Structure formats: structure tokens, C-alpha cells
DSSP file (Angstrom, degrees, kcal/mol; ACC not computed):
  #  RESIDUE AA STRUCTURE BP1 BP2  ACC     N-H-->O    O-->H-N    N-H-->O    O-->H-N    TCO  KAPPA ALPHA  PHI   PSI    X-CA   Y-CA   Z-CA
    1    1 A M              0   0    0      0, 0.0     2,-0.3     0, 0.0    30,-0.1   0.000 360.0 360.0 360.0  31.1  -18.1  -16.4   14.7
    2    2 A K        -     0   0    0     28,-0.1     2,-0.2     1,-0.1    69,-0.0  -0.631 360.0-119.8 -76.7 139.1  -18.1  -13.8   11.9
    3    3 A V        -     0   0    0     -2,-0.3     2,-0.4    28,-0.2    30,-0.2  -0.555  30.2-165.4 -82.4 142.1  -17.0  -10.3   13.3
    4    4 A G  B     +a   33   0A   0     28,-2.4    30,-2.7    -2,-0.2     2,-0.3  -0.950  12.7 178.8-126.8 148.3  -19.4   -7.4   13.0
    5    5 A A        -     0   0    0     -2,-0.4     2,-0.3    28,-0.2    30,-0.1  -0.930  19.3-141.7-149.9 125.7  -19.0   -3.7   13.3
    6    6 A S        -     0   0    0     -2,-0.3     2,-0.4    28,-0.3    34,-0.1  -0.628  17.2-175.1 -80.9 144.0  -21.7   -1.1   12.9
    7    7 A V        -     0   0    0     -2,-0.3     2,-0.3     2,-0.0    34,-0.2  -0.970   5.4-177.7-139.1 124.1  -20.7    2.2   11.2
    8    8 A V  E     -b   41   0B   0     32,-2.3    34,-1.7    -2,-0.4     2,-0.3  -0.874   9.6-167.2-123.9 155.6  -23.2    5.1   11.0
    9    9 A C  E     +b   42   0B   0     -2,-0.3     2,-0.3    32,-0.2    34,-0.2  -0.990  19.5 150.0-141.3 131.2  -23.0    8.5    9.4
   10   10 A A  E     -b   43   0B   0     32,-1.3    34,-2.0    -2,-0.3     4,-0.1  -0.940  53.7-109.2-151.0 170.1  -25.5   11.4    9.9
   11   11 A R  S    S-     0   0    0     -2,-0.3    34,-0.1    32,-0.2    -1,-0.1   0.936  91.4 -49.0 -68.1 -50.0  -25.7   15.1    9.9
   12   12 A R  S >  S+     0   0    0      1,-0.5     3,-0.6    32,-0.1    -2,-0.1   0.061 112.7  38.8-147.1 -90.4  -26.2   15.3   13.7
   13   13 A G  T 3  S+     0   0    0      1,-0.2    -1,-0.5     2,-0.1    -2,-0.2  -0.188  91.0  50.6 -75.2 162.1  -28.7   13.2   15.6
   14   14 A G  T 3> S+     0   0    0     -4,-0.1     4,-1.9    -3,-0.1     5,-0.2   0.215  71.8 106.6  99.3 -15.3  -29.7    9.6   15.1
   15   15 A C  H <> S+     0   0    0     -3,-0.6     4,-2.8     1,-0.2     5,-0.2   0.944  79.3  48.3 -62.6 -49.1  -26.4    8.0   15.0
   16   16 A S  H  > S+     0   0    0      1,-0.2     4,-2.4     2,-0.2    -1,-0.2   0.907 113.3  47.0 -61.7 -41.1  -26.6    6.4   18.5
   17   17 A A  H  > S+     0   0    0      2,-0.2     4,-2.0     1,-0.2    -1,-0.2   0.906 114.7  46.4 -67.2 -40.1  -30.1    4.9   17.9
   18   18 A T  H  X S+     0   0    0     -4,-1.9     4,-2.4     2,-0.2     5,-0.2   0.892 112.3  50.9 -64.7 -43.7  -29.1    3.6   14.5
   19   19 A F  H  X S+     0   0    0     -4,-2.8     4,-2.3    -5,-0.2    -2,-0.2   0.929 109.8  51.0 -61.3 -45.6  -25.8    2.2   16.0
   20   20 A D  H  X S+     0   0    0     -4,-2.4     4,-1.6    -5,-0.2    -2,-0.2   0.914 110.0  48.7 -59.7 -47.0  -27.8    0.5   18.7
   21   21 A E  H  X S+     0   0    0     -4,-2.0     4,-1.2     1,-0.2    -1,-0.2   0.918 111.2  50.6 -62.6 -45.0  -30.2   -1.2   16.3
   22   22 A L  H  X S+     0   0    0     -4,-2.4     4,-1.6     1,-0.2     3,-0.3   0.897 108.4  51.2 -59.0 -43.7  -27.4   -2.5   14.1
   23   23 A N  H  X S+     0   0    0     -4,-2.3     4,-2.1     1,-0.2    -1,-0.2   0.814 101.8  60.8 -66.9 -28.1  -25.6   -4.0   17.0
   24   24 A K  H  X S+     0   0    0     -4,-1.6     4,-1.8     2,-0.2    -1,-0.2   0.861 101.5  54.9 -64.7 -33.5  -28.7   -5.8   18.2
   25   25 A Y  H  X S+     0   0    0     -4,-1.2     4,-0.9    -3,-0.3    -2,-0.2   0.949 108.4  48.3 -61.5 -47.5  -28.7   -7.6   14.8
   26   26 A F  H ><>S+     0   0    0     -4,-1.6     5,-2.5     1,-0.2     3,-0.7   0.922 110.5  51.2 -60.7 -43.0  -25.1   -8.8   15.4
   27   27 A T  H ><5S+     0   0    0     -4,-2.1     3,-0.9     1,-0.3    -1,-0.2   0.871 109.4  47.6 -69.6 -35.0  -25.8  -10.0   18.9
   28   28 A I  H 3<5S+     0   0    0     -4,-1.8    -1,-0.3     1,-0.2    -2,-0.2   0.581 109.0  57.1 -78.4  -7.6  -28.8  -12.1   17.9
   29   29 A S  T <<5S-     0   0    0     -4,-0.9    -1,-0.2    -3,-0.7    -2,-0.2   0.394 117.2-111.9 -98.7   1.0  -26.8  -13.6   15.1
   30   30 A G  T < 5 +     0   0    0     -3,-0.9    -3,-0.2    -4,-0.3    -2,-0.1   0.805  67.2 147.9  72.7  32.0  -24.0  -14.8   17.4
   31   31 A M      < -     0   0    0     -5,-2.5    -1,-0.2    -6,-0.2     2,-0.2  -0.842  50.9-123.0 -99.5 128.4  -21.5  -12.3   16.0
   32   32 A P        -     0   0    0      0, 0.0   -28,-2.4     0, 0.0     2,-0.5  -0.546  32.2-136.1 -64.6 136.1  -18.7  -10.8   18.1
   33   33 A V  B     -a    4   0A   0     -2,-0.2     2,-0.3   -30,-0.2   -28,-0.2  -0.838   7.4-137.2-102.6 128.9  -19.0   -7.1   18.0
   34   34 A V        -     0   0    0    -30,-2.7   -28,-0.3    -2,-0.5     2,-0.2  -0.662  20.3-162.5 -84.2 135.1  -16.1   -4.8   17.5
   35   35 A S        -     0   0    0     -2,-0.3     2,-0.2   -30,-0.1    31,-0.1  -0.610   6.3-167.8-109.0 175.1  -15.8   -1.7   19.5
   36   36 A S        -     0   0    0      2,-0.4    23,-0.1    -2,-0.2    24,-0.1  -0.466  49.7 -72.1-132.8-153.5  -13.8    1.5   19.1
   37   37 A Q  S    S-     0   0    0     22,-0.2     2,-0.3    -2,-0.2    22,-0.1   0.629 114.5  -4.7 -83.9 -14.7  -13.0    4.5   21.3
   38   38 A Y  S    S-     0   0    0     21,-0.1    -2,-0.4    18,-0.1    -1,-0.0  -0.868 109.9 -45.0-157.0-179.7  -16.5    5.8   21.0
   39   39 A W        -     0   0    0     -2,-0.3     2,-2.5     1,-0.1    -2,-0.1  -0.386  66.2-106.8 -58.4 140.9  -19.6    4.9   19.1
   40   40 A N  S    S+     0   0    0    -34,-0.1   -32,-2.3   -25,-0.1     2,-0.3  -0.413  76.5 123.6 -75.6  74.7  -18.8    4.1   15.5
   41   41 A S  E     -b    8   0B   0     -2,-2.5     2,-0.3   -34,-0.2   -32,-0.2  -0.938  39.3-168.9-134.1 152.1  -20.2    7.2   14.0
   42   42 A I  E     -b    9   0B   0    -34,-1.7   -32,-1.3    -2,-0.3     2,-0.4  -0.986  19.7-133.6-140.0 148.0  -18.9   10.0   11.8
   43   43 A H  E     +b   10   0B   0     -2,-0.3     2,-0.3   -34,-0.2   -32,-0.2  -0.853  36.7 133.7-114.4 135.9  -20.7   13.2   11.0
   44   44 A G        -     0   0    0    -34,-2.0   -32,-0.1    -2,-0.4     6,-0.1  -0.884  32.2-158.8-173.8 144.2  -21.3   15.1    7.8
   45   45 A R  S    S+     0   0    0     -2,-0.3     2,-0.2   -34,-0.1   -34,-0.1   0.861  79.6  34.9 -97.5 -41.6  -24.3   16.9    6.1
   46   46 A T  S >  S-     0   0    0      1,-0.1     3,-2.2   -35,-0.1     4,-0.5  -0.654 103.5 -69.5-113.5 166.2  -23.0   16.9    2.4
   47   47 A Q  T 3  S+     0   0    0      1,-0.3    -1,-0.1    -2,-0.2    -2,-0.1  -0.326 121.3   8.0 -55.9 127.9  -21.0   14.6    0.3
   48   48 A G  T >  S+     0   0    0     -4,-0.1     3,-1.3     1,-0.1    -1,-0.3   0.206  95.6 110.6  88.0 -15.8  -17.4   14.6    1.5
   49   49 A E  G X   +     0   0    0     -3,-2.2     3,-2.1     1,-0.3     4,-0.2   0.815  66.1  68.1 -65.1 -30.6  -18.1   16.7    4.6
   50   50 A A  G >  S+     0   0    0     -4,-0.5     3,-1.9     1,-0.3    -1,-0.3   0.773  83.7  73.6 -61.5 -24.4  -17.4   13.7    6.9
   51   51 A F  G <  S+     0   0    0     -3,-1.3    -1,-0.3     1,-0.3    -2,-0.2   0.727  91.7  57.5 -61.0 -19.9  -13.8   13.9    5.8
   52   52 A S  G <  S+     0   0    0     -3,-2.1     2,-1.4    -4,-0.2    -1,-0.3   0.547  79.3  96.9 -88.4  -7.5  -13.6   17.0    8.1
   53   53 A D    <>  +     0   0    0     -3,-1.9     4,-2.4    -4,-0.2     5,-0.2  -0.663  50.4 178.7 -87.3  91.9  -14.7   15.1   11.2
   54   54 A E  H  > S+     0   0    0     -2,-1.4     4,-2.2     1,-0.2    -1,-0.2   0.869  78.9  50.2 -64.2 -39.4  -11.3   14.4   12.8
   55   55 A E  H  > S+     0   0    0      2,-0.2     4,-2.4     1,-0.2    -1,-0.2   0.914 111.1  49.0 -65.4 -41.8  -12.8   12.6   15.8
   56   56 A G  H  > S+     0   0    0      2,-0.2     4,-2.0     1,-0.2    -2,-0.2   0.889 110.2  50.9 -65.2 -39.4  -15.0   10.4   13.6
   57   57 A K  H  X S+     0   0    0     -4,-2.4     4,-2.2     2,-0.2    -1,-0.2   0.906 110.2  49.7 -63.0 -41.5  -12.0    9.5   11.4
   58   58 A Q  H  X S+     0   0    0     -4,-2.2     4,-2.7     1,-0.2     5,-0.2   0.916 108.4  53.1 -62.3 -42.0   -9.9    8.5   14.5
   59   59 A T  H  X S+     0   0    0     -4,-2.4     4,-2.4     1,-0.2    -1,-0.2   0.898 109.1  49.8 -57.6 -42.6  -12.8    6.4   15.7
   60   60 A M  H  X S+     0   0    0     -4,-2.0     4,-2.6     2,-0.2    -1,-0.2   0.896 110.0  50.6 -64.2 -40.4  -12.9    4.6   12.3
   61   61 A R  H  X S+     0   0    0     -4,-2.2     4,-2.2     2,-0.2    -2,-0.2   0.938 112.0  46.6 -64.5 -43.9   -9.1    4.0   12.4
   62   62 A V  H  X S+     0   0    0     -4,-2.7     4,-2.9     1,-0.2     5,-0.2   0.945 111.1  53.3 -60.2 -45.3   -9.3    2.5   16.0
   63   63 A L  H  X S+     0   0    0     -4,-2.4     4,-2.5     1,-0.2    -2,-0.2   0.913 107.8  50.1 -56.4 -46.2  -12.2    0.4   14.9
   64   64 A A  H  X S+     0   0    0     -4,-2.6     4,-2.2     2,-0.2    -1,-0.2   0.924 112.2  47.1 -60.2 -44.3  -10.2   -1.0   11.9
   65   65 A R  H  X S+     0   0    0     -4,-2.2     4,-2.2     1,-0.2    -2,-0.2   0.910 113.4  48.2 -64.2 -41.1   -7.3   -1.9   14.2
   66   66 A N  H  X S+     0   0    0     -4,-2.9     4,-2.6     1,-0.2    -2,-0.2   0.886 111.0  51.8 -67.7 -37.2   -9.6   -3.5   16.8
   67   67 A M  H  X S+     0   0    0     -4,-2.5     4,-2.4    -5,-0.2    -2,-0.2   0.884 109.5  48.2 -67.4 -39.4  -11.3   -5.5   14.0
   68   68 A I  H  X S+     0   0    0     -4,-2.2     4,-2.3    -5,-0.2    -2,-0.2   0.948 112.9  48.9 -60.4 -47.6   -8.1   -6.8   12.6
   69   69 A F  H  X S+     0   0    0     -4,-2.2     4,-2.6     1,-0.2    -2,-0.2   0.919 113.3  46.6 -57.9 -48.3   -7.0   -7.8   16.1
   70   70 A L  H  X S+     0   0    0     -4,-2.6     4,-2.7     1,-0.2     5,-0.2   0.915 111.9  49.8 -62.8 -43.5  -10.3   -9.5   16.9
   71   71 A M  H  X S+     0   0    0     -4,-2.4     4,-1.8     2,-0.2    -1,-0.2   0.905 113.1  46.9 -64.6 -40.3  -10.4  -11.4   13.6
   72   72 A K  H  X S+     0   0    0     -4,-2.3     4,-2.3    -5,-0.2    -1,-0.2   0.890 112.0  51.3 -64.8 -41.0   -6.8  -12.6   14.0
   73   73 A S  H  X S+     0   0    0     -4,-2.6     4,-2.4     1,-0.2    -2,-0.2   0.905 110.0  47.6 -69.5 -38.6   -7.5  -13.7   17.6
   74   74 A I  H  X S+     0   0    0     -4,-2.7     4,-2.5     2,-0.2    -1,-0.2   0.851 110.5  53.3 -71.3 -30.5  -10.6  -15.7   16.6
   75   75 A A  H  X S+     0   0    0     -4,-1.8     4,-2.0    -5,-0.2    -2,-0.2   0.931 112.0  45.4 -62.6 -44.1   -8.6  -17.3   13.8
   76   76 A L  H  X S+     0   0    0     -4,-2.3     4,-2.2     2,-0.2     5,-0.2   0.915 113.6  49.2 -63.0 -44.0   -5.9  -18.3   16.3
   77   77 A G  H  X>S+     0   0    0     -4,-2.4     4,-3.6     1,-0.2     5,-0.8   0.924 111.1  49.5 -63.5 -43.1   -8.5  -19.5   18.8
   78   78 A K  H  X5S+     0   0    0     -4,-2.5     4,-0.9     3,-0.2    -1,-0.2   0.864 111.1  50.4 -62.5 -37.9  -10.3  -21.6   16.2
   79   79 A E  H  <5S+     0   0    0     -4,-2.0    -1,-0.2    -5,-0.2    -2,-0.2   0.868 122.6  30.2 -68.8 -37.8   -7.1  -23.1   15.1
   80   80 A N  H  <5S+     0   0    0     -4,-2.2    -2,-0.2    -5,-0.1    -3,-0.2   0.807 138.9  15.2 -94.5 -31.0   -6.1  -24.1   18.6
   81   81 A F  H  <5S-     0   0    0     -4,-3.6    -3,-0.2    -5,-0.2    -2,-0.1   0.526  94.8-131.0-121.3 -11.9   -9.3  -24.7   20.4
   82   82 A G     << -     0   0    0     -4,-0.9    -1,-0.2    -5,-0.8    -2,-0.1  -0.223  43.9 -50.7  78.4-178.5  -12.0  -25.0   17.7
   83   83 A L        -     0   0    0      1,-0.1     3,-0.1    -5,-0.1    -9,-0.0  -0.537  67.0 -87.2 -90.0 157.2  -15.3  -23.1   17.7
   84   84 A P        -     0   0    0      0, 0.0    -1,-0.1     0, 0.0     2,-0.1  -0.288  52.2 -97.2 -60.1 147.6  -17.7  -23.0   20.6
   85   85 A E        -     0   0    0     -3,-0.1     2,-0.3     1,-0.0    -3,-0.0  -0.415  40.8-143.5 -64.1 138.2  -20.3  -25.9   20.7
   86   86 A T        -     0   0    0     -2,-0.1    -1,-0.0    -3,-0.1    -3,-0.0  -0.747   9.1-154.8-102.8 157.3  -23.7  -25.0   19.2
   87   87 A E        -     0   0    0     -2,-0.3     2,-0.1     3,-0.0     3,-0.1  -0.917  31.9 -93.8-123.8 149.4  -27.1  -26.0   20.4
   88   88 A P        -     0   0    0      0, 0.0     2,-0.2     0, 0.0     0, 0.0  -0.437  54.0-101.8 -59.5 141.5  -30.4  -26.3   18.5
   89   89 A H        -     0   0    0     -2,-0.1     2,-0.5     1,-0.0    -3,-0.0  -0.462  34.5-154.4 -70.2 132.4  -32.3  -23.1   18.9
   90   90 A V        -     0   0    0     -2,-0.2     2,-0.5    -3,-0.1    -1,-0.0  -0.925   3.6-153.9-109.6 126.9  -35.1  -23.3   21.5
   91   91 A F        -     0   0    0     -2,-0.5     2,-0.5     2,-0.0    -2,-0.0  -0.882   7.4-159.0-104.5 127.1  -38.1  -20.9   21.1
   92   92 A T        +     0   0    0     -2,-0.5     2,-0.3     2,-0.0    -2,-0.0  -0.895  14.1 172.5-109.0 134.5  -40.0  -20.0   24.2
   93   93 A H        -     0   0    0     -2,-0.5    -2,-0.0     2,-0.1     0, 0.0  -0.962  28.5-145.6-135.4 156.5  -43.6  -18.7   24.1
   94   94 A F        +     0   0    0     -2,-0.3     2,-0.6     2,-0.0    -2,-0.0  -0.060  57.0 121.5-113.4  33.1  -46.0  -17.9   26.9
   95   95 A I              0   0    0      1,-0.1    -2,-0.1     0, 0.0     0, 0.0  -0.866 360.0 360.0 -98.3 123.8  -49.2  -18.9   25.1
   96   96 A S              0   0    0     -2,-0.6    -1,-0.1     0, 0.0    -2,-0.0   0.381 360.0 360.0 -90.1 360.0  -51.2  -21.6   26.9
């Protein structure tokens, strides 16, 4: 039940595909994924340029607040109800 959040930075394109791939890792690892107001991306071409992306910075601030909230909520849930029951992993294949 470790919390995960993908954060990507690029000049322009590629953020959404990268964001998608990172989130897939979290979901197959049983991790709750934190969201924001938009995809967790910020844009910049050269060093320091991302500091000018006001929408991206706002997305990161919202992400941080949501992550803190989710981590506290999980801690309270764990304290009051414990963790979800786990099962041994079953692997399915279709080879006869």
C-alpha cells in the first residue's frame, strides 16, 4: 500500500505516453496512484525553463496535497482496519 505518483517533464510531446507507462507499473505493483487536476506533467526545453510553466507547477502543488491526503488516509485506515488481505499470486497461461 505504498502510494505512487508519476511525474514527467518534456519539451512538448511524449508526456502522456510516459505518464501512462509509469502508472501501469504502480497498478501492477498494488500501489494506490495519486492524481492531480491534470496529467502530472510539466514542460520545459532547457534547464530551469519548467519553472515558467504555471499550469504545470499548479498541477504539481495539487499532486503534493493529494499525495499527503492519501498517505494520511491510508495510515488511518491501516491503524483502524488493517491492510487488505493478500492472496498468493496466480499465473494464468494458455499453453496446452
